[in-house]
C-alpha atoms as one frame of an Amber mdcrd trajectory, in Angstrom:
protein
  -9.036 -15.710 -15.127  -9.473 -12.007 -15.829 -12.277 -12.793 -18.239 -14.366
 -14.305 -15.461 -14.660 -11.085 -13.470 -16.884  -8.183 -14.433 -15.731  -5.677
 -11.845 -16.375  -2.103 -12.894 -18.050   0.971 -11.456 -18.166   2.201  -7.878
 -17.391  -0.250  -5.072 -17.788   1.638  -1.779 -15.392   0.590   0.967 -18.258
  -0.202   3.318 -18.095   1.059   6.895 -18.420  -1.366   9.779 -21.110  -0.313
  12.246 -20.748  -0.564  16.031 -23.077  -0.399  19.035 -22.519   2.306  21.649
 -20.308  -0.122  23.587 -18.253  -0.550  20.366 -19.331  -4.164  19.863 -20.080
  -5.151  16.260 -23.561  -4.139  15.087 -24.015  -6.666  12.319 -27.646  -5.688
  11.600 -26.724  -2.033  11.079 -23.749  -3.063   8.931 -26.048  -5.192   6.771
 -28.469  -2.260   6.438 -25.637   0.001   5.255 -24.779  -2.556   2.567 -28.372
  -2.992   1.428 -28.911   0.765   1.165 -25.791   1.169  -0.959 -26.950  -1.536
  -3.363 -30.429   0.023  -3.456 -28.868   3.343  -4.475 -27.123   1.814  -7.462
 -23.499   1.098  -6.555 -21.757  -1.531  -8.664 -20.120  -3.600  -5.921 -19.080
  -3.689  -2.272 -15.719  -3.859  -0.531 -16.080  -5.114   3.038 -13.382  -5.125
   5.713 -11.253  -2.574   3.901  -9.436   0.360   5.474 -12.713   2.277   5.853
 -14.276  -0.890   7.273 -11.695  -0.769  10.092 -10.315  -4.184   9.166  -7.417
  -4.089  11.590  -9.754  -3.269  14.496 -11.841  -6.396  13.888 -11.451  -9.894
  15.288 -11.346 -12.812  12.844 -14.800 -13.966  14.005 -16.205 -10.471  13.339
 -14.732 -10.411   9.838 -16.457 -13.722   9.134 -19.768 -12.341  10.431 -19.418
  -9.361   8.087 -18.609 -11.640   5.152 -21.660 -13.766   5.860 -23.882 -10.701
   6.165 -22.568  -9.246   2.905 -23.160 -12.518   1.077 -26.720 -12.692   2.427
 -27.494  -9.037   1.653 -26.019  -8.907  -1.843 -27.808 -12.067  -3.038 -25.665
 -11.941  -6.172 -26.936  -8.484  -7.132 -23.421  -7.017  -7.041 -19.953  -8.509
  -6.482 -18.662  -8.486  -2.897 -14.932  -8.358  -2.172 -13.408  -8.778   1.273
 -10.305  -6.916   2.360  -7.385  -9.030   3.589  -5.205  -6.940   5.923  -3.122
  -9.112   8.208   0.234  -8.984   9.967   1.573 -12.205   8.465   1.225 -14.086
   5.216  -0.130 -17.121   7.080  -2.896 -15.055   8.712  -3.766 -13.553   5.326
  -4.037 -17.007   3.774  -6.352 -18.133   6.586  -8.642 -15.139   6.056  -8.675
 -15.706   2.295  -9.758 -19.309   2.884 -12.589 -18.111   5.124 -13.741 -15.729
   2.375 -13.829 -18.622  -0.085 -15.715 -20.809   2.383 -18.365 -18.109   2.899
 -18.714 -17.616  -0.861 -17.388 -14.078  -1.229 -16.794 -13.083  -4.860 -13.188
 -11.947  -4.478 -10.574 -10.583  -2.109  -8.684  -7.290  -1.915  -5.237  -8.060
  -0.525  -3.106  -5.446   1.211   0.616  -5.810   1.809   1.512  -7.442   5.122
   0.864  -4.788   7.750   3.311  -3.310  10.297   6.388  -4.662   8.508   7.749
  -2.329   5.814   8.755  -4.974   3.327  11.207  -4.870   0.468   9.663  -5.114
  -3.023  10.425  -8.827  -3.425   8.885  -9.504  -0.004   5.715  -7.597  -0.921
   5.495  -9.640  -4.120   6.039 -12.884  -2.219   3.239 -12.045   0.224   0.804
 -11.337  -2.592   1.876 -14.455  -4.474   1.434 -16.724  -1.456  -2.059 -15.433
  -0.674  -3.168 -15.526  -4.317  -1.793 -19.043  -4.812  -3.716 -20.270  -1.758
  -7.135 -19.391  -3.192  -9.199 -19.792  -6.332 -10.911 -16.462  -5.624 -10.040
 -13.565  -7.942  -7.638 -11.188  -6.238  -7.427  -7.398  -6.286  -4.027  -6.139
  -5.140  -4.231  -2.952  -3.090  -1.561  -0.258  -3.160  -1.776   2.549  -0.600
   1.792   3.676   0.133   0.877   6.752   2.242  -0.959   4.527   4.736   0.717
   1.112   4.529   4.289   2.276   3.746   4.795  -0.402   1.097   4.635   0.795
  -2.508   3.287  -1.751  -4.986   5.070  -0.492  -8.080   4.396  -1.517 -11.688
   7.572  -3.632 -11.452   6.024  -5.654  -8.624   2.846  -6.111 -10.656   4.860
  -7.366 -13.625   6.464  -9.986 -11.381   2.967 -11.272 -10.479   1.554 -11.431
 -13.997   1.985 -15.227 -14.026  -0.363 -15.708 -11.039  -3.720 -16.484 -12.602
  -5.840 -15.478  -9.598  -4.372 -11.947  -9.521  -6.785 -10.121 -11.794  -7.071
  -6.542 -10.544  -4.928  -3.688  -9.242  -6.266  -0.915  -7.028  -3.996   2.107
  -6.747  -4.325   4.690  -3.970  -0.960   6.335  -4.511  -2.622   9.342  -6.153
  -0.149   9.068  -9.045  -2.359   8.382 -12.051   0.722   7.765 -14.197   0.832
   4.333 -12.556  -2.106   3.214 -14.685  -0.269   4.086 -17.898   3.030   2.610
 -16.708   1.275  -0.634 -15.791  -0.462  -0.864 -19.170   2.789  -0.127 -20.985
   4.454  -3.000 -19.126   1.751  -5.690 -19.116  -0.976  -4.432 -21.452  -4.471
  -5.179 -20.191  -3.338  -8.061 -17.943  -4.889  -6.393 -14.868  -8.250  -4.717
 -14.398  -7.388  -1.260 -13.027  -9.241   0.368 -10.129  -8.831   3.819  -8.611
  -8.523   3.834  -4.842  -8.229   7.519  -3.960 -11.396   9.604  -4.123  -9.944
  12.965  -5.104  -8.281  11.774  -8.331 -11.173   9.687  -9.618 -11.922  11.542
 -12.864  -8.216  11.645 -13.742  -7.894   7.942 -12.907 -10.794   7.020 -15.179
  -9.264   9.104 -17.965  -6.068   7.081 -17.504  -7.842   3.744 -17.766  -9.361
   2.866 -14.386 -12.597   0.931 -14.897 -13.586   0.863 -11.232 -13.410   2.976
  -8.089 -13.080   1.759  -4.516 -14.627   4.830  -2.940 -14.798   6.153   0.599
 -17.128   9.124   0.246 -19.610   7.149  -1.861 -20.701   5.685   1.489 -22.367
   9.037   2.147 -23.204   9.937  -1.442 -23.540   6.703  -3.440 -25.648   8.171
  -6.236 -23.311  11.125  -6.708 -20.312   8.792  -6.723 -21.749   6.369  -9.235
 -22.990   9.233 -11.434 -19.586  10.940 -11.416 -17.868   7.689 -12.283 -20.255
   6.861 -15.128 -19.967  10.351 -16.600 -16.190  10.054 -16.601 -16.290   6.564
 -18.131 -18.568   7.868 -20.884 -16.255  10.804 -21.605 -19.006  13.230 -20.576
 -16.496  15.513 -18.905 -18.440  18.747 -19.448 -21.221  17.238 -17.315 -18.816
  15.574 -14.886 -16.839  18.676 -13.972 -19.543  20.654 -12.097 -20.323  17.519
 -10.072 -16.607  16.866  -9.455 -16.060  20.460  -8.312 -19.029  20.227  -5.939
 -17.789  16.876  -4.609 -14.068  17.668  -4.335 -13.931  19.219  -0.821 -15.563
  16.046   0.512 -13.444  13.746  -1.670 -10.311  15.292  -0.149 -11.387  13.793
   3.197 -10.560  10.349   1.779  -6.868  11.336   1.632  -6.578  12.254   5.334
  -5.143   9.962   8.029  -8.509  10.229   9.827 -10.477   9.394   6.691 -12.550
   6.747   8.491 -13.789   9.203  11.122 -14.541  11.798   8.433 -16.390   9.376
   6.171 -18.402   7.918   9.050 -19.376  11.404  10.220 -20.579  12.315   6.726
 -22.427   8.995   6.506 -24.080   9.739   9.873 -25.160  13.222   8.724 -26.801
  11.540   5.729 -28.676   9.163   8.049 -26.847   6.114   6.691 -24.858   4.967
   9.752 -23.207   6.072  12.981 -19.995   8.021  13.428 -18.593   5.540  15.970
 -15.100   4.164  15.341 -13.045   1.735  17.383  -9.858   2.866  19.134  -7.183
   3.654  18.240  -9.439   5.717  15.958 -11.044   8.350  18.195 -13.822  10.778
  17.351 -12.792  13.927  15.517 -11.797  16.794  17.764 -14.531  19.455  18.129
 -12.918  21.872  15.671 -12.343  19.121  13.100 -15.900  17.869  13.525 -17.257
  21.392  13.044 -15.206  21.812   9.868 -16.539  18.584   8.351 -20.096  19.461
   9.402 -19.746  22.885   7.766 -18.417  21.241   4.617 -21.400  18.901   4.566
 -23.869  21.740   5.210 -22.462  23.671   2.253 -22.538  20.588   0.038 -26.139
  19.766   0.942 -27.240  23.365   0.381 -25.822  23.165  -3.142 -26.474  19.524
  -3.956 -26.546  19.286  -7.751 -29.166  17.737  -9.950 -27.582  14.596 -11.349
 -27.385  13.974 -15.098 -28.936  10.732 -16.268 -26.519   7.807 -16.338 -28.900
   4.852 -16.049 -29.116   4.604 -12.262 -32.311   3.174 -10.737 -34.833   5.757
  -9.584 -34.067   7.207  -6.149 -35.882   5.419  -3.343
């Protein structure tokens, strides 16, 4: 199973765009996706945390899947986030993703309930067994309160559809521990922006990125430099990027990322409640951070990206 996927590089966790009345703006969402692909990203994650999955109705998630399939046209892989309250709901959403023709799914632990390790494993197993789609397991213990440890991964090594592990714990030792326990059984992805270079050094071959929504070329360039071991070239870019990458680790990461994306002319800053707009002081701080970054935007080393549009 793992041999049939070729997931590597930067997969932005695509934002979901809304009209002023907070209804789904599917055309704007499709434009965001197309622009990211145009700028050279390696894949797309739709309906993830940054895509406000839990604020979307099932019918809206399906609309986003259909738009992503139509926009990508096979140019890059598209994965859909599965973030549901129950295992049964997660299975239903996974079946919809397969029906639409999405390339894979990114499955989060069952939300709201803080499960025991064997329950987390059982949830993942049930969803993965219900689909032929390749599955990325998503670990984000600061946000979802359930820690997908290497032990849990080992217990799922027999499930053929589970092919990839995305870790947002920030503990890059997890990549080594996982490899020590199951070798190269799982494709490893980084999920936290501000440890990306360290994660690549520890074996991550992909990056589900938040801030690459605003700076896709910088994100993909940084990732490719790290993958190539060109750390002397990567470090000035990483240092420039780091204040913005830290925003991905905040509880209000979606508001921050959407504001940065809006400043770059790539989308709106609107989020659905319970996510509210940043408070004036917070907004001013992010805007100042962006102004400084744009005033010092670095020339990017060549890494094989298509020419800028």
